C-alpha positions as CSV (number, residue, x, y, z in Angstrom):
1,M,-6.7,-2.5,-32.4
2,Q,-7.4,0.4,-34.7
3,L,-10.7,2.3,-34.7
4,A,-12.0,5.4,-36.5
5,A,-13.6,8.0,-34.2
6,R,-17.1,7.1,-35.3
7,Q,-16.6,3.5,-34.2
8,L,-15.6,4.3,-30.6
9,A,-19.1,4.6,-29.1
10,A,-20.2,1.2,-30.4
11,D,-16.9,-0.4,-29.2
12,L,-17.4,1.1,-25.7
13,K,-20.8,-0.5,-25.4
14,K,-19.1,-3.9,-25.7
15,G,-17.0,-3.3,-22.6
16,L,-13.9,-1.4,-21.6
17,R,-10.4,-2.2,-22.7
18,P,-7.3,-1.7,-20.5
19,L,-5.6,0.8,-22.8
20,Y,-6.9,3.5,-25.1
21,V,-4.7,5.7,-27.3
22,L,-6.2,8.8,-28.9
23,H,-4.2,10.7,-31.5
24,G,-5.3,13.5,-33.8
25,E,-5.3,17.2,-34.6
26,E,-8.9,18.2,-34.0
27,A,-9.3,19.4,-30.4
28,L,-13.1,19.2,-30.2
29,L,-13.2,15.6,-31.5
30,M,-10.3,14.6,-29.2
31,Q,-12.2,16.1,-26.2
32,E,-15.4,14.3,-27.2
33,A,-13.7,10.9,-27.6
34,G,-12.0,11.3,-24.3
35,D,-15.3,12.3,-22.6
36,A,-16.9,9.2,-24.1
37,I,-14.2,6.9,-22.5
38,R,-14.4,8.7,-19.2
39,A,-18.2,8.3,-19.1
40,A,-17.9,4.6,-19.9
41,V,-15.4,4.2,-17.1
42,R,-17.7,6.0,-14.6
43,A,-20.7,3.9,-15.7
44,E,-18.9,0.6,-15.3
45,G,-17.5,1.6,-12.0
46,G,-20.9,2.8,-10.7
47,G,-19.4,6.3,-10.3
48,E,-16.6,5.0,-8.0
49,V,-13.5,5.9,-10.1
50,E,-10.1,7.0,-8.8
51,R,-8.7,9.2,-11.6
52,S,-5.0,10.3,-12.0
53,V,-4.1,12.8,-14.7
54,F,-0.5,13.4,-16.0
55,T,0.7,15.8,-18.6
56,A,4.1,14.6,-19.8
57,S,6.0,17.7,-20.8
58,G,9.6,18.7,-20.2
59,A,12.8,16.7,-19.9
60,H,12.3,16.3,-16.1
61,F,8.8,14.8,-16.1
62,D,8.5,12.0,-13.5
63,W,7.5,8.9,-15.4
64,G,8.0,6.9,-12.2
65,A,4.9,8.6,-10.7
66,V,2.9,7.4,-13.8
67,L,4.0,3.8,-13.4
68,A,3.4,3.9,-9.6
69,A,-0.2,5.2,-10.2
70,G,-0.9,2.2,-12.5
71,G,0.5,-0.2,-9.9
72,T,-1.3,1.2,-6.9
73,M,-4.5,-0.5,-5.6
74,S,-7.3,1.9,-4.5
75,L,-7.9,2.0,-0.8
76,F,-11.6,2.3,-1.4
77,G,-12.0,-0.4,-4.1
78,A,-12.6,2.2,-6.8
79,R,-11.7,1.6,-10.5
80,Q,-8.3,3.1,-11.3
81,F,-8.4,5.5,-14.3
82,I,-5.1,7.0,-15.5
83,E,-4.8,9.7,-18.1
84,I,-1.5,10.5,-19.8
85,H,-1.4,13.5,-22.1
86,L,1.7,13.8,-24.3
87,P,1.2,17.2,-26.0
88,T,4.5,17.0,-28.0
89,G,4.2,13.4,-29.1
90,R,7.8,12.8,-28.0
91,P,8.2,11.0,-24.6
92,G,12.0,11.0,-24.5
93,K,14.1,8.0,-23.5
94,N,12.5,7.5,-20.0
95,G,9.0,8.0,-21.3
96,A,9.5,5.6,-24.1
97,A,10.5,2.9,-21.7
98,A,7.6,3.7,-19.4
99,L,5.1,3.6,-22.2
100,Q,6.4,0.2,-23.3
101,S,5.9,-1.0,-19.7
102,I,2.3,0.3,-19.7
103,A,1.6,-1.5,-23.0
104,R,3.0,-4.8,-21.6
105,A,0.9,-4.4,-18.5
106,A,-2.2,-3.7,-20.5
107,A,-1.7,-6.7,-22.7
108,Q,-1.4,-9.0,-19.7
109,Q,-4.2,-7.4,-17.6
110,G,-7.3,-9.2,-16.7
111,E,-10.8,-7.8,-15.9
112,G,-11.1,-5.1,-13.2
113,G,-7.6,-3.7,-13.6
114,A,-6.7,0.0,-14.3
115,I,-7.9,1.7,-17.4
116,T,-5.3,3.9,-19.1
117,L,-6.0,6.7,-21.6
118,I,-3.1,8.2,-23.6
119,T,-3.6,11.2,-25.8
120,L,-1.2,12.2,-28.5
121,P,-1.1,14.7,-31.4
122,R,-1.3,13.4,-34.9
123,V,1.0,10.4,-35.2
124,D,3.3,10.7,-38.3
125,R,5.1,7.9,-40.0
126,A,8.3,8.4,-38.1
127,T,6.5,8.3,-34.7
128,R,4.4,5.3,-35.7
129,D,7.6,3.3,-36.4
130,A,9.1,4.1,-32.9
131,V,9.2,1.0,-30.6
132,W,7.1,2.7,-27.9
133,C,4.4,3.8,-30.3
134,R,4.2,0.3,-31.9
135,A,3.9,-1.2,-28.5
136,L,0.9,1.1,-27.6
137,F,-0.8,0.5,-30.9
138,D,-0.4,-3.3,-30.6
139,A,-1.6,-3.5,-27.0
140,G,-4.3,-0.8,-26.9
141,C,-7.4,0.4,-28.7
142,C,-6.0,3.1,-30.9
143,V,-8.5,5.7,-32.1
144,S,-7.5,8.1,-34.9
145,I,-9.2,11.5,-34.7
146,D,-9.3,12.9,-38.2
147,A,-10.2,16.5,-39.0
148,V,-13.5,17.0,-40.8
149,P,-12.7,17.9,-44.4
150,R,-14.4,20.8,-46.0
151,A,-16.5,18.6,-48.3
152,A,-17.9,16.7,-45.3
153,L,-18.6,19.7,-43.2
154,P,-22.2,20.4,-44.3
155,Q,-23.1,16.8,-43.5
156,W,-21.3,17.0,-40.1
157,I,-23.3,20.1,-39.3
158,A,-26.6,18.4,-40.3
159,Q,-25.8,15.5,-38.0
160,R,-25.1,17.8,-35.1
161,L,-28.3,19.6,-35.7
162,A,-30.2,16.3,-35.8
163,A,-28.7,15.3,-32.5
164,Q,-30.5,18.2,-30.9
165,G,-33.7,17.6,-32.8
166,Q,-33.2,20.2,-35.5
167,R,-33.0,20.0,-39.3
168,V,-32.8,22.2,-42.4
169,P,-35.5,22.0,-45.1
170,A,-35.3,18.9,-47.3
171,C,-34.8,20.9,-50.5
172,E,-32.4,23.3,-52.3
173,E,-32.9,25.8,-49.5
174,G,-31.6,23.2,-47.0
175,E,-28.5,22.5,-49.1
176,R,-27.8,26.3,-49.3
177,A,-28.2,26.6,-45.6
178,L,-25.7,24.0,-44.8
179,V,-23.2,25.4,-47.4
180,F,-23.7,28.8,-45.9
181,F,-23.1,27.4,-42.4
182,A,-20.0,25.5,-43.5
183,D,-18.5,28.6,-45.2
184,R,-18.8,30.6,-42.0
185,V,-17.1,28.0,-39.7
186,E,-14.6,26.3,-42.0
187,G,-11.3,25.5,-40.2
188,N,-12.8,26.2,-36.7
189,L,-14.7,23.1,-35.6
190,L,-15.1,24.2,-32.0
191,A,-16.8,27.4,-33.2
192,A,-18.9,25.3,-35.5
193,H,-20.0,23.2,-32.5
194,Q,-20.8,26.3,-30.6
195,E,-22.8,27.8,-33.4
196,V,-24.9,24.6,-33.6
197,L,-25.5,24.8,-29.8
198,K,-26.5,28.4,-30.2
199,L,-29.2,27.4,-32.8
200,G,-30.5,25.0,-30.3
201,L,-30.9,27.8,-27.8
202,L,-32.5,30.2,-30.2
203,H,-34.9,27.9,-32.0
204,P,-37.1,25.0,-30.9
205,P,-36.7,21.5,-32.3
206,G,-37.8,21.1,-35.8
207,E,-37.0,22.7,-39.1
208,I,-34.7,25.8,-39.3
209,S,-34.8,28.0,-42.3
210,L,-32.0,29.4,-44.3
211,A,-33.0,32.9,-43.1
212,A,-32.8,31.8,-39.5
213,I,-29.3,30.3,-40.0
214,E,-28.1,33.4,-41.9
215,A,-29.3,35.6,-39.0
216,A,-27.7,33.5,-36.3
217,V,-24.4,32.0,-37.5
218,L,-21.4,34.2,-37.2
219,D,-18.4,34.2,-39.6
220,V,-15.9,32.5,-37.4
221,A,-13.9,30.6,-40.1
222,H,-10.2,30.1,-39.6
223,Y,-8.1,29.4,-42.6
224,D,-4.7,27.8,-42.9
225,A,-2.4,28.9,-45.7
226,F,-1.9,25.3,-46.7
227,Q,-5.7,24.7,-47.0
228,L,-5.6,27.3,-49.8
229,S,-3.9,24.8,-52.1
230,E,-6.9,22.5,-51.9
231,A,-9.3,25.3,-52.9
232,V,-7.1,26.6,-55.7
233,L,-6.2,23.2,-57.3
234,G,-9.9,22.3,-57.0
235,G,-10.9,25.3,-59.0
236,Q,-13.1,26.7,-56.2
237,R,-13.1,30.4,-57.1
238,Q,-15.4,31.7,-54.3
239,R,-13.8,29.6,-51.6
240,T,-10.4,30.7,-52.8
241,R,-11.4,34.4,-52.6
242,R,-12.8,33.9,-49.1
243,M,-9.7,32.1,-47.9
244,I,-7.3,34.8,-49.1
245,D,-9.5,37.5,-47.5
246,G,-9.6,35.5,-44.3
247,L,-5.8,34.9,-44.3
248,H,-5.3,38.6,-44.8
249,A,-7.7,39.5,-42.0
250,A,-5.9,37.0,-39.7
251,G,-2.6,38.7,-40.2
252,V,-0.9,35.8,-42.2
253,S,2.2,36.9,-44.1
254,E,1.6,37.6,-47.8
255,V,4.9,35.9,-48.4
256,R,3.6,32.7,-46.9
257,V,0.5,32.8,-49.0
258,H,2.6,33.5,-52.1
259,W,4.8,30.5,-51.3
260,V,1.8,28.2,-51.3
261,L,0.5,29.4,-54.6
262,A,4.0,29.4,-56.2
263,E,4.7,25.9,-55.0
264,D,1.5,24.7,-56.7
265,I,2.3,26.4,-59.9
266,R,5.9,24.9,-59.9
267,A,4.5,21.5,-59.0
268,L,2.1,21.6,-62.0
269,A,4.9,22.8,-64.3
270,Q,7.3,20.1,-63.1
271,V,4.8,17.3,-63.5
272,H,3.5,18.6,-66.8
273,G,7.1,18.7,-68.1
274,A,7.8,15.2,-66.9
275,L,4.7,13.9,-68.7
276,A,5.8,15.6,-71.9
277,R,9.1,13.7,-71.7
278,G,7.2,10.4,-71.4
279,T,7.4,9.9,-67.6
280,P,4.4,8.0,-66.2
281,L,2.2,10.1,-64.0
282,P,2.8,8.2,-60.7
283,V,6.6,8.5,-61.3
284,A,6.3,12.2,-62.1
285,M,4.4,12.7,-58.8
286,R,7.0,10.9,-56.7
287,E,9.8,12.8,-58.4
288,A,8.0,16.1,-57.6
289,R,7.4,14.9,-54.0
290,I,3.6,15.3,-54.3
291,W,1.5,13.0,-52.1
292,G,-2.0,12.7,-50.5
293,E,-4.9,15.0,-51.5
294,R,-2.6,17.3,-53.4
295,E,-1.5,14.3,-55.6
296,R,-5.2,13.6,-56.4
297,L,-6.0,17.3,-57.3
298,I,-2.9,17.8,-59.4
299,G,-3.4,14.5,-61.2
300,R,-6.9,15.5,-62.0
301,V,-5.9,18.6,-64.0
302,V,-2.3,18.4,-65.0
303,Q,-2.7,16.3,-68.2
304,R,-5.1,18.8,-69.8
305,L,-3.0,22.0,-69.1
306,A,-1.2,23.9,-71.8
307,A,2.5,24.5,-71.5
308,P,2.3,28.2,-72.6
309,R,-0.3,28.9,-69.9
310,L,1.8,27.3,-67.2
311,A,4.8,29.3,-68.3
312,A,2.7,32.5,-68.1
313,L,1.6,31.6,-64.6
314,L,5.2,30.9,-63.5
315,A,6.2,34.4,-64.8
316,A,3.2,35.9,-63.0
317,A,4.2,34.2,-59.7
318,H,7.7,35.7,-60.1
319,Q,6.1,39.2,-60.5
320,V,3.9,38.7,-57.5
321,D,6.9,37.6,-55.4
322,G,8.4,41.0,-56.1
323,I,5.2,42.8,-55.2
324,C,5.0,41.0,-51.9
325,K,8.6,42.2,-51.2
326,G,7.7,45.8,-52.1
327,L,8.7,45.9,-55.8
328,P,6.1,47.3,-58.2
329,A,5.3,45.4,-61.4
330,E,3.7,46.9,-64.5
331,G,0.2,45.8,-65.1
332,W,-0.2,44.4,-61.6
333,P,-1.9,45.9,-58.5
334,A,0.4,47.6,-56.0
335,S,-1.3,45.9,-53.1
336,P,0.3,42.4,-52.4
337,W,-3.1,41.0,-51.4
338,A,-4.8,42.2,-54.5
339,A,-2.0,40.7,-56.6
340,L,-2.3,37.4,-54.7
341,Q,-6.0,37.4,-55.3
342,R,-5.4,37.9,-59.1
343,L,-2.7,35.2,-59.2
344,A,-4.9,32.7,-57.2
345,Q,-7.9,33.3,-59.4
346,S,-5.8,32.8,-62.5
347,L,-4.5,29.4,-61.2
348,C,-8.0,28.5,-59.9
349,G,-9.5,29.2,-63.3
350,M,-6.9,27.1,-65.1
351,C,-7.5,24.2,-62.8
352,A,-11.3,24.6,-63.3
353,G,-10.8,24.4,-67.1
354,H,-11.7,28.1,-67.8
């Protein structure tokens, strides 16, 4: 059974399942989903729960101990709750066999048996096709924990504020407050959660003004170089500038940031050239190995771009590559980060239609 994270609470109210599998990349939401399952197990067991926790890491991990825990009856009649954390997402040969055994036991289990919770990192396509993973997904309640996208972050913050009895003004000021908040915590959901809790300590329930949020919320955003692609291709100039400044402050290599920008420029040029030769857009995307959100963003802008402007951007990317490696270029800033900002803003403006 497949569930989204938002559906887990309602499903737990219907009763516990023998096997839960959590997989995702957002630590805060993974922790909260696990806590919800643990609370439900305690509630159903009247507080009498015998919990065993295993972290399966290393080639010499004892999977026999995990299987033994699941097959042991509690001496005190407490509900058995077994947690298996698989931080690498790769159980190995013995682990794969053990997980299949756990899945079979869960599928055959009646009421009152052990509850097993397995946590994994984001499951990719190759892992999903593995026999052990298919067995877990078929036998258990599988909950996918997705990261909160930037566009949804203001609403996520509003919901967290509402949960502690607070809200922003129901007008333009409130929208600006949420956008300001999201800008300061982007890419760092745990810090976003902590900033929400801090507002709960600093202010009573009720409405919180933009000024109060500006005074309280720290700039704790964390940026990934690959998130930069979304901002640039989306034509988001201010966000792009903030992200490059943030990547610089975080010590990310300028060569890595240049690679992201250059890859986007090359992808646009490749797809644009294929379209000019009469290749259908979906085929051009597949040939360029462009998928997911990047496919949507490139598809939105590529057909209205001019070939000379793309050629100029390719030449600019080549010049900035040299600057990042210590080679000056006439007409360009000597600082690699200033040159990256200029290149990014040029690409961003083109994608925005300017």
